[in-house]
VEXFILUM-592302 format. One record per residue: x, y, z of N, C-alpha, C in turn. Coordinates in pm, whole numbers, padded with zeros to 5 digits, always signed. Layout:
XYZXYZXYZ
...
***
This chain:
-01102+04280-00448-01193+04167-00468-01335+04201-00427
-01347+04275-00313-01480+04311-00265-01549+04403-00365
-01473+04498-00422-01530+04589-00521-01577+04513-00644
-01498+04416-00688-01538+04338-00804-01665+04259-00775
-01674+04202-00655-01794+04128-00619-01917+04219-00619
-01897+04344-00571-02008+04438-00572-02049+04471-00715
-01950+04483-00804-01980+04512-00944-02059+04398-01007
-02017+04276-00979-02089+04159-01032-02232+04157-00979
-02249+04181-00849-02382+04181-00788-02470+04288-00851
-02413+04407-00874-02489+04515-00935-02531+04479-01077
-02437+04421-01154-02468+04381-01291-02581+04280-01295
-02573+04180-01210-02677+04077-01207-02811+04134-01161
-02806+04228-01066-02930+04289-01018-02997+04369-01128
-02917+04445-01205-02973+04521-01317-03034+04427-01420
-02961+04320-01452-03011+04223-01550-03141+04161-01503
-03148+04126-01374-03270+04064-01320-03388+04160-01325
-03362+04287-01296-03470+04386-01297-03525+04407-01438
-03432+04425-01536-03476+04442-01674-03551+04319-01723
-03501+04202-01687-03565+04077-01728-03707+04066-01673
-03727+04109-01551-03859+04101-01490-03958+04188-01566
-03917+04311-01601-04005+04399-01678-04031+04342-01817
-03926+04287-01880-03942+04230-02014-04036+04111-02012
-04024+04027-01910-04109+03909-01900-04255+03950-01884
-04279+04051-01803-04416+04097-01783-04474+04154-01911
-04388+04218-01993-04437+04281-02115-04458+04180-02227
-04380+04072-02230-04386+03980-02343-04342+03842-02301
-04416+03779-02214-04377+03651-02156-04371+03541-02260
-04454+03546-02363-04461+03437-02460-04334+03427-02545
-04256+03536-02555-04139+03535-02641-04009+03514-02563
-04024+03487-02433-03905+03488-02347-03830+03355-02353
-03698+03364-02349-03613+03249-02325-03481+03298-02270
-03416+03213-02192-03291+03248-02125-03180+03154-02170
-03055+03196-02151-02943+03112-02189-02822+03142-02101
-02735+03044-02093-02606+03057-02026-02498+03005-02121
-02377+03058-02109-02272+03011-02196-02134+03046-02144
-02035+02989-02207-01895+03017-02175-01816+03018-02306
-01710+03099-02308-01630+03111-02429-01483+03125-02392
-01398+03071-02477-01254+03078-02461-01198+03180-02558
-01111+03267-02509-01051+03368-02595-00942+03310-02683
-00971+03295-02812-00872+03241-02904-00766+03345-02937
-00803+03472-02924-00706+03581-02944-00758+03707-02876
-00672+03775-02805-00707+03901-02742-00595+04000-02770
-00629+04113-02828-00530+04215-02858-00566+04344-02786
-00466+04428-02763-00488+04557-02700-00409+04664-02774
-00443+04789-02745-00372+04900-02810-00263+04957-02720
-00208+04875-02631-00097+04919-02548+00021+04963-02634
+00096+05060-02583+00220+05099-02650+00325+04990-02634
+00428+04997-02716+00541+04904-02704+00669+04982-02729
+00741+05011-02622+00863+05090-02633+00972+05012-02706
+01060+05084-02771+01172+05022-02843+01257+04942-02744
+01281+04817-02776+01362+04731-02691+01286+04661-02581
+01156+04692-02565+01075+04630-02459+01025+04493-02503
+01001+04406-02405+00939+04277-02433+00788+04297-02434
+00728+04281-02549+00585+04308-02564+00511+04184-02612
+00400+04158-02551+00312+04048-02592+00170+04096-02566
+00116+04167-02664-00013+04232-02646-00130+04142-02680
-00104+04015-02707-00209+03917-02735-00215+03818-02619
-00306+03840-02527-00317+03755-02409-00364+03615-02447
-00309+03514-02379-00346+03376-02408-00443+03317-02306
-00460+03380-02192-00545+03325-02086-00668+03413-02065
-00757+03410-02162-00873+03498-02164-01000+03417-02185
-01108+03460-02122-01234+03393-02141-01349+03473-02082
-01470+03424-02103-01587+03494-02051-01699+03395-02022
-01787+03436-01931-01911+03364-01900-02025+03460-01929
-02128+03411-01996-02241+03497-02033-02372+03438-01984
-02468+03525-01965-02605+03486-01935-02697+03587-01997
-02802+03542-02064-02889+03635-02134-03036+03600-02126
-03117+03696-02169-03262+03682-02164-03320+03750-02287
-03387+03675-02374-03451+03729-02493-03595+03763-02462
-03635+03888-02490-03769+03931-02449-03861+03968-02563
-03811+03969-02688-03900+04003-02800-03846+03945-02929
-03935+03886-03010-03897+03832-03141-03994+03883-03245
-03939+03931-03360-04021+03991-03465-03976+03939-03601
-04070+03894-03687-04032+03854-03823-03973+03972-03899
-03866+03945-03978-03801+04053-04052-03739+03997-04179
-03801+04026-04294-03750+03986-04426-03714+03838-04433
-03799+03754-04384-03776+03611-04389-03693+03556-04274
-03644+03643-04189-03568+03601-04071-03644+03642-03945
-03583+03617-03831-03640+03660-03704-03543+03754-03635
-03593+03870-03594-03513+03967-03520-03549+03953-03372
-03452+03908-03293-03472+03884-03150-03396+03988-03069
-03464+04048-02970-03403+04147-02883-03389+04089-02742
-03284+04128-02673-03265+04076-02538-03159+04154-02463
-03128+04106-02345-03018+04161-02267-02919+04049-02239
-02793+04088-02219-02690+03990-02191-02594+04044-02086
-02565+03963-01985-02465+03996-01886-02340+03914-01910
-02225+03969-01874-02099+03901-01902-01999+03924-01789
-01929+03818-01752-01812+03825-01666-01693+03782-01751
-01582+03854-01742-01470+03820-01828-01336+03836-01755
-01235+03773-01812-01097+03786-01764-01005+03798-01884
-00915+03894-01876-00811+03910-01978-00678+03887-01908
-00608+03784-01950-00485+03742-01882-00366+03831-01912
-00248+03782-01874-00126+03862-01881-00104+03923-02019
-00082+04055-02019-00052+04130-02140+00072+04214-02115
+00176+04195-02195+00301+04268-02175+00309+04385-02272
+00345+04502-02218+00355+04620-02302+00408+04738-02223
+00381+04858-02273+00424+04982-02209+00300+05056-02159
+00297+05085-02029+00177+05138-01964+00198+05283-01922
+00086+05358-01922+00089+05496-01877+00100+05503-01725
+00177+05600-01676+00181+05634-01534+00155+05785-01523
+00176+05840-01405+00146+05982-01385+00227+06072-01476
+00354+06038-01499+00441+06129-01573+00519+06066-01687
+00510+05935-01700+00591+05869-01803+00526+05737-01843
+00598+05660-01925+00555+05527-01965+00650+05424-01905
+00594+05312-01860+00676+05207-01801+00637+05072-01860
+00736+04985-01877+00710+04850-01924+00657+04765-01809
+00570+04671-01843+00515+04585-01740+00422+04480-01795
+00358+04408-01703+00263+04303-01738+00131+04333-01667
+00025+04344-01744-00105+04377-01687-00210+04271-01715
-00317+04274-01638-00430+04186-01661-00556+04253-01606
-00673+04206-01653-00800+04269-01616-00907+04164-01590
-00998+04197-01501-01123+04122-01485-01237+04223-01489
-01354+04180-01528-01462+04276-01539-01598+04213-01561
-01696+04301-01578-01834+04261-01600-01899+04361-01695
-02004+04318-01763-02074+04407-01854-02221+04371-01865
-02301+04468-01907-02442+04446-01933-02474+04510-02068
-02546+04436-02156-02564+04479-02294-02708+04463-02340
-02748+04552-02430-02867+04531-02513-02820+04454-02636
-02889+04345-02670-02841+04256-02776-02950+04227-02877
-02914+04220-03004-03006+04180-03110-02946+04061-03185
-03036+03974-03232-02997+03854-03307-03086+03848-03431
-03023+03845-03549-03097+03833-03674-03062+03701-03739
-03163+03612-03754-03133+03482-03811-03254+03392-03814
-03228+03262-03804-03335+03163-03802-03303+03060-03694
-03366+02945-03701-03347+02845-03596-03209+02779-03601
-03137+02796-03713-03007+02732-03727-02890+02829-03713
-02902+02946-03774-02788+03038-03783-02835+03181-03755
-02745+03261-03697-02778+03401-03673-02654+03486-03653
-02670+03615-03678-02565+03713-03649-02615+03802-03536
-02523+03843-03450-02562+03919-03330-02482+04048-03319
-02542+04143-03253-02475+04269-03222-02521+04315-03085
-02433+04383-03013-02470+04428-02880-02397+04558-02845
-02461+04635-02757-02403+04759-02710-02441+04775-02563
-02346+04823-02483-02376+04835-02341-02267+04906-02265
-02255+04872-02139-02157+04934-02051-02084+04828-01972
-01962+04860-01929-01880+04760-01862-01804+04820-01744
-01762+04730-01656-01676+04762-01543-01549+04679-01558
-01433+04738-01525-01308+04664-01532-01221+04699-01412
-01157+04597-01356-01054+04617-01255-00924+04563-01312
-00827+04651-01329-00702+04615-01396-00583+04644-01305
-00479+04564-01319-00357+04589-01244-00236+04557-01330
-00125+04622-01299-00002+04605-01375+00115+04593-01280
+00205+04499-01308+00332+04485-01237+00442+04536-01330
+00513+04640-01286+00615+04700-01371+00743+04618-01370
+00807+04612-01485+00928+04532-01500+01039+04580-01406
+01048+04711-01387+01153+04769-01303+01117+04770-01155
+01000+04715-01120+00955+04714-00982+00836+04804-00959
+00754+04768-00863+00635+04845-00833+00513+04795-00910
+00398+04849-00878+00274+04807-00942+00172+04921-00935
+00063+04903-01006-00046+05000-01005-00174+04926-01039
-00287+04983-01005-00417+04923-01037-00521+05032-01046
-00631+05001-01114-00738+05099-01130-00868+05027-01159
-00978+05089-01113-01112+05040-01143-01180+05143-01232
-01250+05097-01334-01317+05186-01428-01462+05143-01443
-01553+05237-01425-01696+05207-01427-01763+05269-01550
-01871+05205-01593-01961+05258-01696-01886+05299-01823
-01800+05213-01870-01729+05237-01995-01808+05176-02110
-01820+05246-02223-01895+05192-02337-01829+05067-02393
-01908+04967-02423-01858+04841-02478-01953+04793-02587
-01897+04726-02688-01977+04676-02798-01929+04535-02835
-02008+04468-02919-01968+04336-02964-02046+04292-03086
-01987+04200-03162-02051+04136-03277-02025+03986-03267
-02113+03907-03330-02091+03764-03324-02180+03686-03420
-02158+03556-03420-02241+03464-03497-02271+03344-03408
-02381+03276-03437-02417+03154-03365-02457+03047-03466
-02434+02923-03430-02479+02808-03508-02542+02708-03412
-02671+02683-03430-02744+02596-03339-02724+02449-03375
-02669+02373-03280-02657+02229-03298-02790+02159-03271
-02861+02209-03170-02996+02163-03136-03078+02286-03098
-03200+02265-03055-03283+02378-03011-03226+02443-02885
-03150+02365-02808-03097+02418-02682-02951+02459-02689
-02871+02393-02775-02726+02413-02774-02680+02485-02900
-02599+02590-02880-02546+02666-02993-02396+02689-02977
-02325+02685-03089-02185+02726-03093-02180+02875-03123
-02086+02945-03062-02078+03090-03079-01935+03132-03116
-01927+03242-03189-01800+03308-03218-01824+03458-03206
-01746+03524-03119-01775+03664-03086-01650+03751-03091
-01674+03880-03112-01575+03985-03091-01633+04083-02990
-01559+04111-02884-01600+04207-02782-01494+04315-02769
-01538+04440-02768-01448+04554-02748-01466+04603-02605
-01364+04582-02521-01376+04605-02377-01266+04701-02330
-01301+04821-02289-01200+04917-02240-01156+04883-02097
-01037+04931-02062-00988+04917-01925-00891+05032-01895
-00861+05050-01766-00763+05149-01722-00666+05081-01626
-00537+05108-01643-00436+05044-01560-00374+05138-01457
-00391+05268-01474-00323+05364-01389-00421+05440-01301
-00385+05454-01173-00466+05533-01081-00432+05681-01090
-00327+05717-01166-00284+05856-01176-00288+05908-01319
-00335+05827-01414-00343+05868-01553-00475+05817-01610
-00547+05901-01681-00682+05866-01728-00682+05789-01859
-00567+05756-01914-00560+05687-02043-00630+05552-02037
-00708+05522-02141-00777+05394-02151-00700+05300-02243
-00713+05172-02216-00663+05067-02304-00782+04994-02363
-00783+04975-02493-00891+04905-02561-00849+04761-02586
-00927+04667-02532-00902+04524-02551-01002+04467-02650
-00953+04392-02746-01038+04325-02844-01032+04174-02818
-01143+04121-02769-01152+03980-02732-01223+03902-02843
-01152+03811-02905-01209+03720-03006-01223+03582-02940
-01344+03529-02939-01368+03406-02863-01459+03310-02938
-01449+03184-02901-01542+03080-02947-01595+03009-02823
-01721+02967-02830-01778+02905-02710-01905+02828-02741
-01978+02801-02635-02103+02726-02644-02204+02790-02551
-02330+02789-02591-02438+02845-02510-02551+02743-02503
-02619+02743-02388-02730+02651-02367-02855+02733-02334
-02960+02713-02410-03086+02787-02393-03185+02700-02316
-03253+02762-02220-03352+02687-02140-03475+02773-02113
***
């Protein structure tokens, strides 16, 4: 828990530092937002052994986001907005077959993490499409069906995302996103698990 708190603090500190420089460079184009999203579907590339109970689509997943837009440029009749976005997320119970030091074991895993992204938005005052690229931290743990457990922390893993927004008002927008978030479950095996988080949510700009 302490390590995760440190990761969150580091992510927010980086975001605050970048935001300060961006604001100084282009204060007139700046705006900030906060939001939350519920994971309507989350899938992973975990293995599934023959005869194992597998449920690789987690049902208890979500994220909290905060962002800062620092530059807006007209582009072919639309507006191209650049910014940064920080994210805290949770991926709930996922059942599958996990890597260990020497073999594969069935179990139930879950992850929590944080990320920081460079983000672009192409659209207008009502609708837009978004893309982002950045890095993430994940703390994952697994409880094995036959007994025992394992956990691992993974830093600076590449993460990407795509999405759309629909503005209900100047301040409130509905969002639909896909985030690709890697994680590691084993402290003795370097294999990564790729999680695909599909979510819908709401964001408030201020």
